C-alpha distance (Angstrom), angle and dihedral (degrees) to the residues before:
residue distance angle dihedral
X1 . . .
X2 3.79 . .
X3 3.78 125.1 .
X4 3.78 100.4 -61.2
X5 3.79 121.4 -176.9
X6 3.79 129.0 -179.4
X7 3.78 115.3 -138.1
X8 3.81 134.4 176.9
X9 3.78 124.4 -159.0
X10 3.80 108.8 -159.0
X11 3.79 112.8 -152.0
X12 3.80 93.9 -164.1
X13 3.79 131.8 -174.4
X14 3.80 104.6 -113.2
X15 3.78 123.9 -156.1
X16 3.79 117.2 -142.5
X17 3.79 114.1 -102.1
X18 3.82 98.2 -19.4
X19 3.79 105.7 119.6
X20 3.80 96.4 173.8
X21 3.80 94.2 49.6
X22 3.80 91.3 48.3
X23 3.80 91.6 46.7
X24 3.80 90.9 52.7
X25 3.79 89.7 49.5
X26 3.80 90.1 50.0
X27 3.80 90.1 51.3
X28 3.81 90.9 53.0
X29 3.80 91.3 51.6
X30 3.79 92.1 48.8
X31 3.80 91.9 48.6
X32 3.80 92.4 49.3
X33 3.80 95.6 43.3
X34 3.78 94.7 50.7
X35 3.80 90.2 50.9
X36 3.81 96.7 43.1
X37 3.81 98.2 38.0
X38 3.82 107.5 30.5
X39 3.82 91.3 167.0
X40 3.81 91.9 61.9
X41 3.80 109.5 100.3
X42 3.83 101.9 -178.6
X43 3.80 136.0 41.6
X44 3.79 120.7 -160.5
X45 3.81 123.7 -167.1
X46 3.80 130.7 -169.3
X47 3.79 128.7 -89.4
X48 3.83 111.8 -78.3
X49 3.81 89.5 5.0
X50 3.80 88.0 153.8
X51 3.82 94.9 50.0
X52 3.78 114.7 24.2
X53 3.78 126.7 -169.3
X54 2.97 140.5 -18.2
X55 3.77 99.6 63.5
X56 3.86 106.4 -138.2
X57 3.81 90.8 101.3
X58 3.83 87.4 88.8
X59 3.76 101.2 93.9
X60 3.81 95.0 33.3
X61 3.80 99.3 49.2
X62 3.80 106.0 25.1
X63 3.80 113.6 118.1
X64 3.76 140.6 165.8
X65 3.80 123.6 -82.5
X66 2.93 115.1 -103.0
X67 3.78 92.1 36.2
X68 3.81 141.6 124.2
X69 3.82 94.7 -63.5
X70 3.80 96.0 48.2
X71 3.80 90.2 44.3
X72 3.80 89.4 56.3
X73 3.79 91.3 47.0
X74 3.80 90.4 49.7
X75 3.80 89.4 53.5
X76 3.81 90.2 52.3
X77 3.80 92.6 50.8
X78 3.79 90.8 48.1
X79 3.81 92.5 47.9
X80 3.80 93.0 54.1
X81 3.83 95.8 31.4
X82 3.79 94.7 -130.2
X83 3.78 137.4 129.5
X84 3.80 106.3 -107.3
X85 3.81 130.8 -159.9
X86 3.83 100.8 176.9
X87 3.79 95.9 -169.7
X88 3.80 112.3 -102.6
X89 3.79 135.9 -37.4
X90 3.78 132.5 -147.8
X91 3.80 101.1 -114.9
X92 3.78 122.3 -163.1
X93 3.79 121.1 -157.0
X94 3.78 113.0 168.8
X95 3.79 107.5 -51.0
X96 3.82 93.5 -22.1
X97 3.81 125.8 94.6
X98 3.81 119.1 -159.9
X99 3.78 134.5 -168.3
X100 3.80 97.5 -127.8
X101 3.79 133.4 -176.4
X102 3.79 117.8 -154.2
X103 3.79 130.6 -159.1
X104 3.80 118.3 -151.7
X105 3.80 124.4 -168.7
X106 3.83 126.3 -135.3
X107 3.81 86.3 -103.8
X108 3.80 89.4 61.9
X109 3.80 94.8 -107.9
X110 3.79 123.1 142.9
X111 3.80 98.0 -122.0
X112 3.79 100.7 -179.4
X113 3.80 145.1 -24.4
X114 3.79 130.9 -142.5
X115 3.79 126.5 -161.1
X116 3.80 114.2 -150.3
X117 3.80 109.9 -104.5
X118 3.81 97.3 -156.8
X119 3.83 114.0 37.6
X120 3.80 109.5 -163.3
X121 3.77 109.9 -104.9
X122 2.95 143.5 -117.8
X123 3.81 91.6 21.1
X124 3.80 106.5 36.6
X125 3.79 108.5 72.0
X126 3.79 97.7 -179.0
X127 3.80 122.0 127.4
X128 3.83 114.0 -99.5
X129 3.77 116.4 -113.4
X130 3.79 123.2 -125.6
X131 3.80 106.7 -150.7
X132 3.79 136.1 71.5
X133 3.78 117.8 -133.8
X134 3.80 135.5 -140.6
X135 3.79 129.1 156.2
X136 3.78 136.2 -176.8
X137 3.78 128.4 -119.3
X138 3.81 102.1 -154.6
X139 3.81 115.2 -110.8
X140 3.81 90.0 1.9
X141 3.79 113.3 65.4
X142 3.78 149.0 -99.4
X143 3.80 123.6 -49.5
X144 3.80 129.4 -165.9
X145 3.80 132.6 -155.7
X146 3.78 132.0 -140.3
X147 3.79 128.4 159.1
X148 3.80 130.3 -136.1
X149 3.83 108.8 -72.1
X150 3.82 91.1 29.4
X151 3.81 87.2 79.9
X152 3.81 90.4 68.5
X153 3.80 90.3 66.8
X154 3.82 108.8 69.6
X155 3.79 90.5 -161.7
X156 3.82 89.9 70.5
X157 3.79 98.1 59.2
X158 3.80 91.8 36.3
X159 3.79 88.9 56.6
X160 3.81 90.9 49.9
X161 3.80 90.2 51.6
X162 3.81 89.4 47.5
X163 3.82 87.1 53.7
X164 3.81 89.0 54.5
X165 3.81 103.5 -95.5
X166 3.80 113.3 160.9
X167 3.81 94.6 175.3
X168 3.80 123.8 36.5
X169 3.80 115.9 -157.2
X170 3.79 112.7 -153.2
X171 3.82 117.7 -174.4
X172 3.79 109.3 -173.5
X173 3.79 139.8 176.0
X174 3.77 103.8 -156.0
X175 3.79 114.6 169.6
X176 3.78 97.1 160.3
X177 3.81 140.5 88.8
X178 3.81 93.1 -102.4
X179 3.81 89.9 78.1
X180 3.81 85.6 100.8
X181 3.79 89.8 61.3
X182 3.80 91.3 46.4
X183 3.78 91.0 57.2
X184 3.80 87.0 58.3
X185 3.81 90.8 47.4
X186 3.81 91.7 51.6
X187 3.79 89.7 59.4
X188 3.79 92.9 39.6
X189 3.81 93.9 53.7
X190 3.80 90.2 48.7
X191 3.81 91.2 49.1
X192 3.82 96.0 44.0
X193 3.80 91.4 51.4
X194 3.81 101.5 29.3
X195 3.80 92.2 -129.3
X196 3.78 140.9 113.9
X197 3.80 114.5 -84.7
X198 3.80 115.3 -158.4
X199 3.80 109.6 -167.3
X200 3.83 116.4 -175.8
X201 3.80 122.0 -177.0
X202 3.81 129.0 176.6
X203 3.79 133.1 -130.0
X204 3.78 133.6 -136.4
X205 3.81 106.7 22.6
X206 3.81 85.6 -8.9
X207 3.79 98.8 69.4
X208 3.80 144.9 -77.9
X209 3.80 95.1 -67.4
X210 3.81 119.7 -137.3
X211 3.80 93.7 138.8
X212 3.79 114.1 -176.1
X213 3.80 138.6 -157.9
X214 3.82 116.3 -158.6
X215 3.80 128.9 -172.8
X216 3.85 127.2 -138.0
X217 3.82 91.2 -90.7
X218 3.81 91.9 54.5
X219 3.79 93.4 -105.9
X220 3.80 114.7 145.9
X221 3.80 109.0 -119.2
X222 3.79 96.1 -179.6
X223 3.78 135.0 1.0
X224 3.80 120.9 -173.0
X225 3.77 130.4 -152.3
X226 3.80 125.3 -136.0
X227 3.81 98.4 -76.5
X228 3.79 130.9 87.5
X229 3.79 111.5 -78.1
X230 3.79 142.3 159.1
X231 3.80 110.7 -133.7
X232 3.80 109.6 -154.9
X233 3.80 119.9 -168.3
X234 3.79 138.8 163.6
X235 3.79 108.7 -140.3
X236 3.79 119.4 -157.5
X237 3.78 107.6 -158.6
X238 3.79 90.9 -164.1
X239 3.81 84.0 75.6
X240 3.81 87.9 66.9
X241 3.77 91.2 54.3
X242 3.80 90.5 47.1
X243 3.82 93.8 49.7
X244 3.78 91.9 48.7
X245 3.80 93.2 45.7
X246 3.81 100.4 43.7
X247 3.78 101.4 21.6
X248 3.79 139.7 -106.3
X249 3.81 107.6 -53.1
X250 3.82 82.7 2.2
X251 3.79 88.7 -72.7
X252 3.82 117.2 76.9
X253 3.82 117.5 59.0
X254 3.77 93.1 -176.3
X255 3.82 99.4 149.1
X256 3.80 89.4 53.3
X257 3.79 90.1 48.9
X258 3.80 91.5 46.9
X259 3.80 89.1 52.6
X260 3.81 89.6 53.9
X261 3.84 94.9 44.5
X262 3.82 105.1 122.8
X263 3.81 99.4 -155.7
X264 3.81 139.5 71.2
X265 3.79 119.9 -116.5
X266 3.84 109.6 -115.7
X267 3.84 96.4 -136.0
X268 3.80 90.2 61.6
X269 3.79 95.9 37.9
X270 3.81 96.1 48.4
X271 3.81 101.0 26.1
X272 3.81 130.3 -95.8
X273 3.81 93.9 -109.5
X274 3.81 91.7 56.7
X275 3.80 95.3 61.5
X276 3.79 119.6 111.9
X277 3.78 90.7 -123.9
X278 3.81 91.7 55.8
X279 3.82 103.9 41.2
X280 3.79 96.0 84.3
X281 3.80 95.6 45.8
X282 3.78 114.8 114.6
X283 3.80 125.8 -140.0
X284 3.79 123.0 -69.4
X285 3.81 112.7 -89.6
X286 3.81 112.0 -107.5
X287 3.78 130.4 -158.0
X288 3.77 115.3 -85.8
X289 3.77 115.8 -130.1
X290 3.78 111.4 -118.0
């Protein structure tokens, strides 16, 4: 029977800066999805699905985790008995504000949190996280989290795969023209790591849509347009094991070969910043204060 797992990526219309309105919309989607697709065990929303662009909601809406917002989200997950990844939340800890994804169990428990490692600059002024994140769905498998711009750094998803992730969940809020490149990266990260890659974008003030589900061979399972949509898929995590054992497209056993590689890669041994191709790079552009 394999290790089958029903998942829904909700490409939701997001209103700009109206947390309560977006939360009510999220509730309606969850209520409908659990009634229409009872076999689906997890719902995943886009990055900043509760906030939307533009970004100045940081200081106004950031709160601690756990806090009132996560407590309400935990109650929703418990009510409908579903795994819930409600996009990302502005988390405040002391003077720092993080872009943080949370994972909530069907019992309404806050299972884990993940702070985005690579905030998109110059616009996103959140503090970078420090830790990688995987979590287990009992009797199914191991899932990993990365957020939006994290996907542009292959080391992030490779680390998640190294930590045992078989499915990588990727909430994003992409509003820009590089969405075309991200669709390539979704497939590339799945291929490099022989895992499922679940990429969920928003629409309206939540992004340009085009969410994408990719299997461990890099085959596109679903690809959305730029309208609201619920992407329903049954993942079979035995397909990850098969791809890693017999190779992508039953040909390339690259994770096995990487495991057997007897050398150390110079960028990681000597430091990324010390490479010839990096020495002449200037600093990252930062947002100018108006």
